[in-house]
N, CA, C and O atoms as CSV, one atom per row, in Angstrom:
chain,resi,resn,atom,element,x,y,z
A,1,MET,N,N,-12.313,1.705,-1.674
A,1,MET,CA,C,-13.150,2.425,-0.744
A,1,MET,C,C,-12.408,3.633,-0.173
A,1,MET,O,O,-13.030,4.649,0.136
A,2,ASN,N,N,-11.107,3.534,-0.033
A,2,ASN,CA,C,-10.357,4.611,0.594
A,2,ASN,C,C,-10.412,5.907,-0.211
A,2,ASN,O,O,-10.243,6.986,0.357
A,3,LEU,N,N,-10.646,5.824,-1.524
A,3,LEU,CA,C,-10.757,7.022,-2.349
A,3,LEU,C,C,-12.006,7.819,-1.995
A,3,LEU,O,O,-11.949,9.045,-1.901
A,4,HIS,N,N,-13.132,7.139,-1.797
A,4,HIS,CA,C,-14.406,7.807,-1.543
A,4,HIS,C,C,-14.738,7.931,-0.061
A,4,HIS,O,O,-15.479,8.830,0.336
A,5,ALA,N,N,-14.201,7.044,0.749
A,5,ALA,CA,C,-14.503,7.052,2.186
A,5,ALA,C,C,-13.244,6.711,2.970
A,5,ALA,O,O,-13.110,5.603,3.490
A,6,PRO,N,N,-12.320,7.669,3.054
A,6,PRO,CA,C,-11.082,7.373,3.755
A,6,PRO,C,C,-11.314,7.086,5.234
A,6,PRO,O,O,-12.172,7.690,5.878
A,7,GLY,N,N,-10.546,6.172,5.737
A,7,GLY,CA,C,-10.626,5.840,7.154
A,7,GLY,C,C,-9.321,6.194,7.828
A,7,GLY,O,O,-8.277,6.286,7.182
A,8,GLU,N,N,-9.385,6.387,9.098
A,8,GLU,CA,C,-8.169,6.690,9.828
A,8,GLU,C,C,-8.277,6.183,11.255
A,8,GLU,O,O,-9.345,6.202,11.867
A,9,VAL,N,N,-7.155,5.737,11.760
A,9,VAL,CA,C,-7.081,5.341,13.158
A,9,VAL,C,C,-6.966,6.619,13.968
A,9,VAL,O,O,-6.053,7.417,13.754
A,10,ARG,N,N,-7.885,6.812,14.891
A,10,ARG,CA,C,-7.907,8.027,15.686
A,10,ARG,C,C,-7.097,7.895,16.975
A,10,ARG,O,O,-6.501,8.862,17.449
A,11,ASN,N,N,-7.087,6.681,17.535
A,11,ASN,CA,C,-6.466,6.528,18.839
A,11,ASN,C,C,-6.150,5.057,19.087
A,11,ASN,O,O,-6.943,4.183,18.735
A,12,ILE,N,N,-5.004,4.783,19.686
A,12,ILE,CA,C,-4.640,3.436,20.127
A,12,ILE,C,C,-4.301,3.532,21.605
A,12,ILE,O,O,-3.389,4.262,21.993
A,13,VAL,N,N,-5.042,2.788,22.435
A,13,VAL,CA,C,-4.862,2.864,23.885
A,13,VAL,C,C,-4.660,1.462,24.447
A,13,VAL,O,O,-5.467,0.564,24.211
A,14,TYR,N,N,-3.579,1.289,25.188
A,14,TYR,CA,C,-3.354,0.033,25.910
A,14,TYR,C,C,-3.945,0.181,27.301
A,14,TYR,O,O,-3.873,1.255,27.899
A,15,SER,N,N,-4.530,-0.893,27.819
A,15,SER,CA,C,-5.102,-0.854,29.167
A,15,SER,C,C,-3.982,-0.649,30.183
A,15,SER,O,O,-2.812,-0.898,29.893
A,16,ALA,N,N,-4.354,-0.194,31.367
A,16,ALA,CA,C,-3.374,0.096,32.414
A,16,ALA,C,C,-2.557,-1.140,32.779
A,16,ALA,O,O,-1.372,-1.032,33.095
A,17,ASP,N,N,-3.184,-2.307,32.737
A,17,ASP,CA,C,-2.467,-3.533,33.081
A,17,ASP,C,C,-1.751,-4.148,31.873
A,17,ASP,O,O,-1.068,-5.162,32.010
A,18,GLY,N,N,-1.906,-3.538,30.696
A,18,GLY,CA,C,-1.223,-4.009,29.497
A,18,GLY,C,C,-1.783,-5.276,28.894
A,18,GLY,O,O,-1.124,-5.908,28.068
A,19,LYS,N,N,-2.993,-5.664,29.289
A,19,LYS,CA,C,-3.566,-6.924,28.811
A,19,LYS,C,C,-4.486,-6.763,27.607
A,19,LYS,O,O,-4.863,-7.758,26.989
A,20,SER,N,N,-4.855,-5.533,27.263
A,20,SER,CA,C,-5.724,-5.324,26.103
A,20,SER,C,C,-5.358,-4.013,25.415
A,20,SER,O,O,-4.727,-3.132,25.999
A,21,VAL,N,N,-5.774,-3.914,24.159
A,21,VAL,CA,C,-5.555,-2.709,23.374
A,21,VAL,C,C,-6.883,-2.327,22.730
A,21,VAL,O,O,-7.621,-3.188,22.252
A,22,THR,N,N,-7.179,-1.030,22.719
A,22,THR,CA,C,-8.404,-0.511,22.119
A,22,THR,C,C,-8.031,0.483,21.027
A,22,THR,O,O,-7.210,1.375,21.238
A,23,VAL,N,N,-8.645,0.320,19.854
A,23,VAL,CA,C,-8.403,1.197,18.716
A,23,VAL,C,C,-9.696,1.920,18.380
A,23,VAL,O,O,-10.757,1.299,18.319
A,24,THR,N,N,-9.615,3.237,18.161
A,24,THR,CA,C,-10.750,4.029,17.691
A,24,THR,C,C,-10.518,4.325,16.216
A,24,THR,O,O,-9.450,4.803,15.834
A,25,TYR,N,N,-11.520,4.040,15.389
A,25,TYR,CA,C,-11.403,4.187,13.944
A,25,TYR,C,C,-12.516,5.092,13.439
A,25,TYR,O,O,-13.645,5.023,13.923
A,26,ARG,N,N,-12.199,5.942,12.466
A,26,ARG,CA,C,-13.189,6.849,11.876
A,26,ARG,C,C,-13.250,6.633,10.370
A,26,ARG,O,O,-12.225,6.614,9.690
A,27,VAL,N,N,-14.475,6.469,9.858
A,27,VAL,CA,C,-14.725,6.400,8.415
A,27,VAL,C,C,-15.487,7.663,8.043
A,27,VAL,O,O,-16.503,7.983,8.660
A,28,THR,N,N,-14.996,8.387,7.029
A,28,THR,CA,C,-15.604,9.646,6.609
A,28,THR,C,C,-16.107,9.526,5.178
A,28,THR,O,O,-15.381,9.063,4.299
A,29,LEU,N,N,-17.353,9.943,4.941
A,29,LEU,CA,C,-17.916,10.017,3.588
A,29,LEU,C,C,-18.011,11.486,3.202
A,29,LEU,O,O,-18.577,12.295,3.938
A,30,TYR,N,N,-17.454,11.826,2.041
A,30,TYR,CA,C,-17.464,13.203,1.564
A,30,TYR,C,C,-18.538,13.375,0.509
A,30,TYR,O,O,-18.580,12.632,-0.471
A,31,GLY,N,N,-19.411,14.358,0.711
A,31,GLY,CA,C,-20.430,14.704,-0.270
A,31,GLY,C,C,-20.040,15.978,-0.984
A,31,GLY,O,O,-18.939,16.494,-0.788
A,32,THR,N,N,-20.940,16.489,-1.813
A,32,THR,CA,C,-20.629,17.705,-2.559
A,32,THR,C,C,-20.595,18.935,-1.670
A,32,THR,O,O,-19.843,19.872,-1.934
A,33,ASP,N,N,-21.399,18.941,-0.622
A,33,ASP,CA,C,-21.431,20.119,0.237
A,33,ASP,C,C,-21.247,19.800,1.720
A,33,ASP,O,O,-21.373,20.687,2.564
A,34,ALA,N,N,-20.956,18.560,2.039
A,34,ALA,CA,C,-20.789,18.199,3.451
A,34,ALA,C,C,-20.003,16.895,3.561
A,34,ALA,O,O,-19.782,16.192,2.575
A,35,GLU,N,N,-19.603,16.607,4.748
A,35,GLU,CA,C,-18.977,15.320,5.034
A,35,GLU,C,C,-19.586,14.765,6.313
A,35,GLU,O,O,-19.933,15.512,7.228
A,36,ILE,N,N,-19.710,13.453,6.362
A,36,ILE,CA,C,-20.224,12.807,7.565
A,36,ILE,C,C,-19.248,11.702,7.951
A,36,ILE,O,O,-18.564,11.133,7.101
A,37,PHE,N,N,-19.196,11.416,9.223
A,37,PHE,CA,C,-18.292,10.369,9.676
A,37,PHE,C,C,-18.956,9.543,10.756
A,37,PHE,O,O,-19.903,9.976,11.413
A,38,ARG,N,N,-18.436,8.351,10.916
A,38,ARG,CA,C,-18.850,7.459,11.995
A,38,ARG,C,C,-17.584,6.914,12.630
A,38,ARG,O,O,-16.630,6.560,11.937
A,39,GLU,N,N,-17.584,6.851,13.938
A,39,GLU,CA,C,-16.457,6.299,14.677
A,39,GLU,C,C,-16.912,5.092,15.470
A,39,GLU,O,O,-18.077,4.979,15.852
A,40,SER,N,N,-15.983,4.204,15.707
A,40,SER,CA,C,-16.257,3.063,16.558
A,40,SER,C,C,-14.944,2.561,17.130
A,40,SER,O,O,-13.866,2.957,16.686
A,41,THR,N,N,-15.048,1.683,18.123
A,41,THR,CA,C,-13.861,1.135,18.760
A,41,THR,C,C,-13.828,-0.377,18.620
A,41,THR,O,O,-14.853,-1.025,18.407
A,42,GLY,N,N,-12.648,-0.911,18.742
A,42,GLY,CA,C,-12.435,-2.356,18.774
A,42,GLY,C,C,-11.403,-2.654,19.841
A,42,GLY,O,O,-10.433,-1.912,19.992
A,43,THR,N,N,-11.597,-3.721,20.574
A,43,THR,CA,C,-10.685,-4.098,21.652
A,43,THR,C,C,-10.239,-5.536,21.459
A,43,THR,O,O,-11.034,-6.405,21.100
A,44,SER,N,N,-8.959,-5.774,21.701
A,44,SER,CA,C,-8.406,-7.115,21.574
A,44,SER,C,C,-7.484,-7.392,22.751
A,44,SER,O,O,-6.804,-6.496,23.252
A,45,SER,N,N,-7.473,-8.635,23.177
A,45,SER,CA,C,-6.589,-9.056,24.254
A,45,SER,C,C,-5.170,-9.210,23.719
A,45,SER,O,O,-4.964,-9.771,22.643
A,46,VAL,N,N,-4.211,-8.719,24.460
A,46,VAL,CA,C,-2.810,-8.844,24.072
A,46,VAL,C,C,-2.351,-10.290,24.211
A,46,VAL,O,O,-1.464,-10.740,23.486
A,47,GLU,N,N,-2.957,-11.011,25.140
A,47,GLU,CA,C,-2.545,-12.383,25.427
A,47,GLU,C,C,-3.195,-13.414,24.502
A,47,GLU,O,O,-2.783,-14.574,24.495
A,48,GLU,N,N,-4.189,-13.017,23.732
A,48,GLU,CA,C,-4.905,-13.943,22.853
A,48,GLU,C,C,-4.014,-14.395,21.696
A,48,GLU,O,O,-3.415,-13.576,21.000
A,49,VAL,N,N,-3.940,-15.694,21.509
A,49,VAL,CA,C,-3.129,-16.254,20.430
A,49,VAL,C,C,-4.036,-16.476,19.222
A,49,VAL,O,O,-5.155,-16.971,19.360
A,50,GLY,N,N,-3.558,-16.115,18.065
A,50,GLY,CA,C,-4.346,-16.305,16.856
A,50,GLY,C,C,-3.791,-15.464,15.732
A,50,GLY,O,O,-2.674,-14.952,15.810
A,51,TYR,N,N,-4.580,-15.327,14.690
A,51,TYR,CA,C,-4.154,-14.601,13.499
A,51,TYR,C,C,-3.965,-13.120,13.795
A,51,TYR,O,O,-4.853,-12.484,14.363
A,52,GLY,N,N,-2.827,-12.572,13.420
A,52,GLY,CA,C,-2.576,-11.143,13.530
A,52,GLY,C,C,-2.201,-10.698,14.925
A,52,GLY,O,O,-2.416,-11.403,15.911
A,53,ASP,N,N,-1.638,-9.515,14.977
A,53,ASP,CA,C,-1.284,-8.956,16.274
A,53,ASP,C,C,-2.497,-8.259,16.881
A,53,ASP,O,O,-3.464,-7.993,16.168
A,54,PRO,N,N,-2.472,-7.957,18.176
A,54,PRO,CA,C,-3.643,-7.375,18.850
A,54,PRO,C,C,-4.109,-6.048,18.254
A,54,PRO,O,O,-5.313,-5.811,18.157
A,55,VAL,N,N,-3.179,-5.179,17.852
A,55,VAL,CA,C,-3.575,-3.890,17.270
A,55,VAL,C,C,-4.280,-4.115,15.936
A,55,VAL,O,O,-5.276,-3.457,15.638
A,56,GLN,N,N,-3.768,-5.037,15.144
A,56,GLN,CA,C,-4.394,-5.354,13.853
A,56,GLN,C,C,-5.816,-5.872,14.047
A,56,GLN,O,O,-6.727,-5.465,13.326
A,57,LYS,N,N,-6.012,-6.762,15.012
A,57,LYS,CA,C,-7.350,-7.309,15.264
A,57,LYS,C,C,-8.300,-6.231,15.778
A,57,LYS,O,O,-9.454,-6.173,15.356
A,58,ALA,N,N,-7.824,-5.376,16.686
A,58,ALA,CA,C,-8.670,-4.309,17.226
A,58,ALA,C,C,-9.028,-3.297,16.144
A,58,ALA,O,O,-10.157,-2.806,16.101
A,59,GLU,N,N,-8.069,-2.982,15.266
A,59,GLU,CA,C,-8.343,-2.043,14.177
A,59,GLU,C,C,-9.380,-2.606,13.214
A,59,GLU,O,O,-10.280,-1.885,12.784
A,60,ALA,N,N,-9.263,-3.882,12.872
A,60,ALA,CA,C,-10.232,-4.513,11.969
A,60,ALA,C,C,-11.627,-4.511,12.581
A,60,ALA,O,O,-12.612,-4.257,11.887
A,61,MET,N,N,-11.713,-4.790,13.868
A,61,MET,CA,C,-13.004,-4.789,14.556
A,61,MET,C,C,-13.615,-3.384,14.553
A,61,MET,O,O,-14.808,-3.223,14.295
A,62,ALA,N,N,-12.795,-2.372,14.841
A,62,ALA,CA,C,-13.284,-0.993,14.861
A,62,ALA,C,C,-13.726,-0.551,13.471
A,62,ALA,O,O,-14.740,0.134,13.333
A,63,PHE,N,N,-12.974,-0.938,12.436
A,63,PHE,CA,C,-13.333,-0.591,11.063
A,63,PHE,C,C,-14.675,-1.195,10.677
A,63,PHE,O,O,-15.531,-0.506,10.123
A,64,ARG,N,N,-14.864,-2.480,10.968
A,64,ARG,CA,C,-16.143,-3.138,10.650
A,64,ARG,C,C,-17.297,-2.453,11.367
A,64,ARG,O,O,-18.358,-2.249,10.777
A,65,ARG,N,N,-17.106,-2.102,12.613
A,65,ARG,CA,C,-18.181,-1.463,13.382
A,65,ARG,C,C,-18.498,-0.067,12.853
A,65,ARG,O,O,-19.666,0.317,12.782
A,66,ALA,N,N,-17.468,0.696,12.482
A,66,ALA,CA,C,-17.705,2.037,11.934
A,66,ALA,C,C,-18.455,1.942,10.608
A,66,ALA,O,O,-19.358,2.738,10.353
A,67,CYS,N,N,-18.094,0.981,9.762
A,67,CYS,CA,C,-18.809,0.781,8.494
A,67,CYS,C,C,-20.252,0.366,8.749
A,67,CYS,O,O,-21.160,0.820,8.053
A,68,ALA,N,N,-20.469,-0.490,9.736
A,68,ALA,CA,C,-21.826,-0.940,10.061
A,68,ALA,C,C,-22.694,0.226,10.511
A,68,ALA,O,O,-23.908,0.205,10.307
A,69,ARG,N,N,-22.096,1.234,11.116
A,69,ARG,CA,C,-22.876,2.412,11.529
A,69,ARG,C,C,-23.398,3.198,10.334
A,69,ARG,O,O,-24.358,3.958,10.462
A,70,PHE,N,N,-22.776,3.023,9.178
A,70,PHE,CA,C,-23.291,3.587,7.926
A,70,PHE,C,C,-24.263,2.632,7.247
A,70,PHE,O,O,-24.939,3.009,6.290
A,71,GLY,N,N,-24.337,1.403,7.735
A,71,GLY,CA,C,-25.179,0.392,7.112
A,71,GLY,C,C,-24.434,-0.438,6.082
A,71,GLY,O,O,-25.043,-1.249,5.384
A,72,LEU,N,N,-23.133,-0.248,5.979
A,72,LEU,CA,C,-22.326,-0.986,5.006
A,72,LEU,C,C,-22.002,-2.380,5.537
A,72,LEU,O,O,-21.511,-2.522,6.657
A,73,GLY,N,N,-22.272,-3.393,4.743
A,73,GLY,CA,C,-21.916,-4.753,5.102
A,73,GLY,C,C,-22.816,-5.426,6.115
A,73,GLY,O,O,-22.485,-6.509,6.597
A,74,LEU,N,N,-23.941,-4.825,6.453
A,74,LEU,CA,C,-24.825,-5.434,7.449
A,74,LEU,C,C,-25.371,-6.774,6.973
A,74,LEU,O,O,-25.684,-7.642,7.787
A,75,HIS,N,N,-25.487,-6.948,5.660
A,75,HIS,CA,C,-25.993,-8.221,5.133
A,75,HIS,C,C,-25.059,-9.382,5.475
A,75,HIS,O,O,-25.479,-10.538,5.427
A,76,LEU,N,N,-23.823,-9.103,5.812
A,76,LEU,CA,C,-22.874,-10.160,6.159
A,76,LEU,C,C,-23.181,-10.784,7.515
A,76,LEU,O,O,-22.728,-11.893,7.800
A,77,TYR,N,N,-23.944,-10.089,8.354
A,77,TYR,CA,C,-24.214,-10.554,9.706
A,77,TYR,C,C,-25.565,-11.237,9.852
A,77,TYR,O,O,-25.839,-11.828,10.896
A,78,HIS,N,N,-26.414,-11.171,8.834
A,78,HIS,CA,C,-27.756,-11.732,8.931
A,78,HIS,C,C,-27.823,-13.099,8.268
A,78,HIS,O,O,-27.314,-13.299,7.166
A,79,GLU,N,N,-28.458,-14.028,8.958
A,79,GLU,CA,C,-28.671,-15.349,8.375
A,79,GLU,C,C,-29.969,-15.327,7.579
A,79,GLU,O,O,-30.922,-14.635,7.940
A,80,GLU,N,N,-29.993,-16.082,6.510
A,80,GLU,CA,C,-31.195,-16.101,5.682
A,80,GLU,C,C,-31.940,-17.385,5.848
A,80,GLU,O,O,-32.983,-17.579,5.224
């Protein structure tokens, strides 16, 4: 996907109290004469124990949300 729709982390912000981290992610689709992008954010608690570090979890959340704004992967969220 990165060849046709590269993504990039735009911003990583820790809360003032240091208890959460927010990542802004942008996915860009390039066409023949234009490009379009969608951005979204993901937030994770620094104190939450589980798989991955807080920045990794926030980035994954932001990536999924940015893709969903294009309509990519929406079928994964619907029950049949």
